[in-house]
C-alpha positions as CSV (number, residue, x, y, z in Angstrom):
1,M,11.0,-2.8,3.2
2,E,12.6,-1.3,0.1
3,R,10.4,1.7,-0.5
4,I,8.5,3.9,1.9
5,C,6.0,6.6,0.8
6,V,6.0,9.7,3.0
7,F,3.0,12.0,3.0
8,C,3.7,15.5,4.4
9,G,3.0,19.2,3.9
10,S,4.1,21.4,1.1
11,N,4.4,24.1,3.7
12,P,6.9,24.0,6.6
13,G,4.4,24.7,9.3
14,R,5.0,27.0,12.3
15,N,7.2,24.7,14.3
16,G,10.9,24.3,13.2
17,A,10.8,20.8,14.7
18,F,8.7,19.7,11.7
19,S,11.3,20.6,9.0
20,A,14.1,19.2,11.2
21,A,12.2,15.9,11.7
22,A,11.4,15.7,7.9
23,R,15.0,16.1,7.0
24,A,16.0,13.5,9.7
25,T,13.4,11.1,8.4
26,G,14.7,11.4,4.8
27,R,18.2,10.9,6.1
28,L,17.2,7.8,8.1
29,L,15.5,6.2,5.2
30,A,18.6,6.7,3.0
31,E,20.9,5.4,5.8
32,E,18.7,2.3,6.0
33,G,18.8,1.7,2.2
34,I,15.1,2.5,1.8
35,T,13.9,4.5,-1.2
36,L,11.8,7.5,-0.5
37,V,8.6,7.8,-2.5
38,Y,6.7,11.1,-2.1
39,G,4.7,13.7,-3.9
40,G,7.7,15.3,-5.7
41,G,7.5,18.8,-4.2
42,L,10.3,21.2,-3.6
43,T,8.8,23.3,-0.7
44,G,7.9,22.7,2.9
45,L,8.2,19.4,4.6
46,M,8.1,17.7,1.2
47,G,11.3,19.4,0.1
48,A,12.9,18.8,3.5
49,V,12.3,15.0,3.5
50,A,13.6,14.7,-0.1
51,D,16.6,16.9,0.7
52,G,17.4,14.8,3.8
53,A,17.4,11.6,1.8
54,L,19.3,13.0,-1.1
55,A,22.0,14.6,1.1
56,A,22.6,11.1,2.7
57,G,23.0,9.5,-0.8
58,G,19.5,8.0,-0.8
59,R,17.2,7.3,-3.8
60,V,14.1,9.5,-4.1
61,I,11.2,9.0,-6.4
62,G,8.8,11.9,-6.8
63,I,5.3,11.5,-8.2
64,I,3.5,14.7,-9.4
65,P,0.5,15.6,-11.5
66,Q,1.3,17.3,-14.8
67,S,-0.5,20.5,-13.6
68,M,2.0,20.8,-10.7
69,N,5.1,20.0,-12.8
70,L,6.3,23.6,-12.6
71,P,9.6,25.3,-11.7
72,R,9.8,26.2,-8.0
73,V,7.1,23.6,-7.3
74,V,8.7,20.3,-8.4
75,H,12.0,19.2,-6.9
76,E,14.4,19.0,-9.8
77,G,17.2,17.0,-8.0
78,L,15.3,13.7,-7.6
79,S,16.6,10.3,-8.6
80,E,13.4,9.8,-10.5
81,L,10.3,11.9,-11.3
82,V,7.1,10.3,-12.4
83,V,4.6,12.7,-14.0
84,V,1.0,11.6,-14.0
85,Q,-2.2,13.2,-15.1
86,T,-4.4,13.4,-12.0
87,M,-4.2,13.5,-8.2
88,H,-5.9,10.1,-8.2
89,E,-3.2,8.6,-10.4
90,R,-0.6,10.2,-8.1
91,K,-1.9,8.5,-5.0
92,A,-2.3,5.2,-6.8
93,A,1.3,5.4,-8.1
94,M,2.6,6.2,-4.7
95,A,0.7,3.3,-3.2
96,H,1.8,0.9,-5.9
97,L,5.5,1.8,-5.6
98,S,5.6,1.6,-1.8
99,D,6.0,-1.1,0.9
100,A,4.8,1.1,3.7
101,F,3.5,4.7,4.5
102,I,4.6,7.4,6.9
103,A,2.6,10.6,7.5
104,L,4.4,13.6,8.7
105,P,2.6,16.8,9.6
106,G,0.7,18.4,6.8
107,G,-2.6,19.8,5.7
108,L,-5.6,18.7,3.7
109,G,-3.6,17.0,1.0
110,T,-1.7,15.0,3.6
111,F,-5.0,14.1,5.4
112,D,-6.5,13.0,2.1
113,E,-3.5,10.7,1.3
114,L,-3.5,9.3,4.8
115,F,-7.2,8.7,5.1
116,E,-7.4,7.0,1.7
117,T,-4.6,4.7,2.7
118,L,-6.3,4.0,6.1
119,T,-9.5,3.3,4.3
120,W,-7.8,0.9,1.8
121,S,-6.3,-0.9,4.8
122,Q,-9.7,-1.1,6.6
123,L,-11.3,-2.5,3.5
124,G,-8.6,-5.0,2.9
125,Y,-7.4,-3.5,-0.4
126,Q,-3.9,-3.3,1.0
127,A,-2.1,-4.5,4.1
128,K,1.0,-2.3,4.1
129,P,2.2,-0.7,7.4
130,I,1.0,2.9,8.0
131,G,2.7,5.1,10.5
132,L,2.2,8.6,11.9
133,L,5.3,10.5,12.9
134,N,3.8,12.4,15.7
135,I,6.2,15.3,16.0
136,D,5.4,17.6,18.9
137,G,2.0,15.9,19.3
138,Y,0.8,17.1,15.9
139,F,-1.4,14.1,15.3
140,N,-2.8,13.8,18.8
141,P,-6.1,15.5,17.7
142,L,-6.4,13.2,14.7
143,V,-5.8,10.1,16.7
144,G,-8.3,11.4,19.3
145,L,-10.9,11.8,16.5
146,I,-10.3,8.2,15.3
147,D,-10.7,7.0,18.9
148,H,-13.8,9.1,19.2
149,A,-15.2,7.4,16.1
150,V,-14.4,4.0,17.6
151,A,-16.2,5.0,20.9
152,Y,-19.3,6.0,18.9
153,G,-19.3,2.9,16.8
154,F,-18.3,4.3,13.4
155,V,-14.9,2.7,13.3
156,Q,-14.5,-0.9,14.5
157,P,-12.0,-1.3,17.4
158,H,-9.8,-3.7,15.4
159,H,-9.6,-1.1,12.5
160,R,-7.9,1.3,15.0
161,N,-4.9,-1.0,14.8
162,V,-4.2,-0.5,11.0
163,F,-1.8,2.3,11.9
164,A,0.9,3.1,14.5
165,A,2.2,6.3,15.8
166,A,5.6,7.3,17.3
167,E,7.4,10.6,18.1
168,E,10.8,9.5,16.7
169,A,11.4,8.3,13.1
170,A,13.7,5.5,14.2
171,D,11.1,4.2,16.6
172,L,8.4,4.4,13.9
173,L,10.5,2.6,11.4
174,A,11.1,-0.2,13.8
175,T,7.4,-0.4,14.5
176,L,6.6,-0.5,10.8
177,R,9.1,-3.3,10.2
178,A,7.5,-5.4,12.9
179,F,3.9,-4.6,11.8
180,Q,1.5,-7.4,11.4
181,H,-1.7,-6.3,9.7
182,P,-4.6,-7.2,12.0
183,S,-7.0,-9.9,10.9
184,L,-9.9,-7.8,10.0
185,S,-13.5,-8.8,10.0
186,S,-16.1,-7.0,8.0
187,K,-16.3,-3.2,8.3
188,W,-20.1,-3.6,8.4
189,T,-21.2,-5.0,11.8
190,E,-24.9,-4.7,10.9
191,L,-26.3,-4.5,7.4
192,H,-29.8,-4.0,8.7
193,P,-30.5,-2.1,12.0
């Protein structure tokens, strides 16, 4: 893996462990020679993961829509900044440039990025590893919701295996490196009830 896209919040959240883990994740990627691809933001966990990578001598590519390319919003110390027109182009560019994805805690934007990536994997549009860095159990309710959807027949059990979760960045990175995309059958089990 040469490049990993990190999805995460533009806010720091209410738990200091989130920012510390974001910085540590950025540092780990840099130490492993992996380029960080992310949304280009300066604040919150986005800024922390970029700062962690940059402080360790890593390469960081930010991708940001023109409407957000503003002082105090965009990180100005990046190795490379790609400015696109729309949020759709941002997500497509992040996916195109990356070999894997890691989600750290975040809000609706992070969930949007994560679920689009999960959906692409489910549909076979991409087979790149996807991981959740489950800091302090942040993603437990989300994983529970996906398991709930499996139990109710809205997500196929084998589609549950398109992502992994771990509490430590090093463990998650090792899992992503060993990831084998599951052989997926059709999303649709019944076209006609």
